[in-house]
Each structure stands twice: as C-alpha cells, then as structure tokens.
N, C-alpha and C positions, 0 to 999 in steps of 0.2 A: 943631262941628268943632274939633279940637284944633289949637292954634297949633303951627307947625313946631318951635320951640325946645323946647316942652313935650313934643312927640312924641319928639324926639331924646333928651331926658332919660329918658323912660320906656323907650325902646329900650335905652339904656345900662343902666338898672336891670334890665331883663329879661335882657339878656345876662349880667350879673354874677350874677343870681339863678339862672341855669341851669347854672353851673359850680361846682365845688367847689374852685377855685383862683383866685388873682388873675389878672386879664387886664391886659395892658399897654396903655398909651395907643395904641401903634402897632398892636396887634392889633385893637382895636376900631375905630380910625380906618380901617384897611384895609377893613373891612366897609362902613363908611359911605361911603368914597370909591369903592370898587369898584362899589357898588350905586347910586352917584350920589344919595345922600340929601341930602348937604350938603357944604360945603367945610370945609377945615381949621379956619378961624377960628371958624366957628359951632359946630363940634364941640367945640373947646377951650372956648368959652364955656359950652356945656352941661356939660362935665366940671367946670369951675371952679365953676359955680353948684351942682352936686350936692355937691361937696366942701364949699363954704361952708355949705350947708344941713345938712351932717352926714348926708347920705343915702348917700354912699360915702366910703371911706377911701382915702388914697393913701400909698404907701410908695415911696421912691426907692431904687433898687438899681442900682448900676453904670450910671449915665447913662440909666436908664429908670424910668418911673413905673408902678407896679403898683396896681391898684384892686380893692377888694372892696366888696360891698354891706353896709351896716349894717342893724341891726334896723329902724331908722326907714325906711331905704330899702325894705326888704322890705314894711313896712306900707304905705308910700306906693304901691308897685307894686300891692299887692293891692287898693287902693281904685280905682286908675285904669287897671289893665291892659286893661280893655275899650276904652280909647281907642286901643289899638294894633290895627290891622286884622289879620285872620287871614293875609292875604297877607304882611305884614311879619313876623309871627311865624313863618310857614313859612320865609321867607328866612333869618331869624336862626337858627332851629333847624337848617336845612340847613347853614349856615355853621359852626355850632358842632359839628355831627355830623361833617362832612367834615374839619374841622381839629382835632378834639378832641385827638389825640395830640400834634400839633405845638404847639398852644396850651399844653397841660399841660407839655410838656417845656420850652418857652421860659419858662414861669412857674416851674417847679419846679427848674430848674437855675440856680443863682445863684452869683455870686462878687463879692467886694468886697475892697478893700485899704485899709489905713490905716497911717500912720507909727507906728512903735514903736521909740523910741530912735533909733539911727542907721540902722535897717533898716525894712523894710516887712513887714507881716503880711498875707497873703492868706487870706481865709476863703472856702472853696468848699463849697457845699451841694447836696444832692439832696433835694427834698421831694416828697411826694405829698399833695396837698391841703394841710392844715395840719400834717401829720406829717413830721418830719425823719427821712429814711431814712439819710443819710450826711453827715458833715461832715469837712472836712480843713482844717487851718491850716498854712500854709507860710510860713517866714520867708525873705525875699529881700533882697539888699543895696541895690536901688535901685528907683525908681518905674517905670522902663522894664520891668524884669523883672516887677514886680507886675502891670502892665498886660498883659504877655504871658501870664502865668499865668491871669489872668482871661479873656482871649480864648481861650486854649487849653482852659480848663475846659469851656466851652460845647461844644467839638468832641469832647473826650475823656472827659467825665465818665462816660458809660455804660461805657466800657472800664475805666476806673480803678475804678469802683464794682464791676463784675463781678469784676475781678482781686482786689480787697481781700476781697470776700465769699468767693470761692472759696478764697483763701489762709487765711482765718481759720477756715473750716469743714473744713479738711483733717484 
C-alpha cells in the first residue's frame, strides 16, 4: 500500500506528465481539494518535496507558481505509476480533459513587470506549450499601471493577439 504523501507526489507527477504546458499550484490544488484527496498543507508539502528532490521545476510568474516535470520526475513516475489506482488516473484524466483549454490558457498567457529606470516595463506573452507565439513589452509610468496592464492582459490577450496578427498580415 502506498503512503498518502507518496501517492499525492505521484499524482502531481502524473498530472504534469500528461500536459505539454506548466500547471499552476492553484490548478493542481483545485483538483486535490475538489476531489477531497488531501488538504492544502499536505499538498504543499508534497509539492515542496518534489521540487527539493528535483522531480519538478517551479517558476514564479506574477504571484503564481508554475510547475513542470523534469526528466528525473518522468523516470520516477515510470517506475512507480502502477501505485496510482486506475480510478484516480481516470479522475485526473477527466479533470485534465474537461479543463484542458482553460488550464492551457491560464498557463500560456503570462505577464510580469519590473522597474526600469523611473518607469516600469510590463512584459506580456502568449505561449503554446514551450513555444512563444506573441510577446509585447509596454513601458508605463508607475507600479499601479503596471499591475493594471498585467491584470488586463489576462482578460484581453486573445483580442490583442488576434488584432496584431490580422493587422500584420494585411
């Protein structure tokens, strides 16, 4: 019988192995909490131990952590995936299938800002998997506007991307 914490780690590895883009902490946590597998603190412990072991990588973007599986994580999963019951695999597969577009968009549409002299630069991106489809950098006078641009990018990126591509191909 697999210990619960070990099972949660394997489940995280499985989820990350099934997608071609990073998943956020909150995306995976929602699956674990909605299906009542564990609580927030145990989930965070599993994530932290996976990062510490080099089985997953973390990248912080605009107040959220994005995770990808490493080669060592994939190898570990291949050795121990039989420890995950078929019922749990089916639940994870259903979750990923039903939420694929939403998860991909949340992960692929990013923005961040940094101080650049007296102003702030906001970097906005649209990615598909590991491929960069579109990037935009905007200079704004203050931190409040930088935050507003980051927040609005998540809502408007598809329209801006479509407009730019149509305009460039005229």
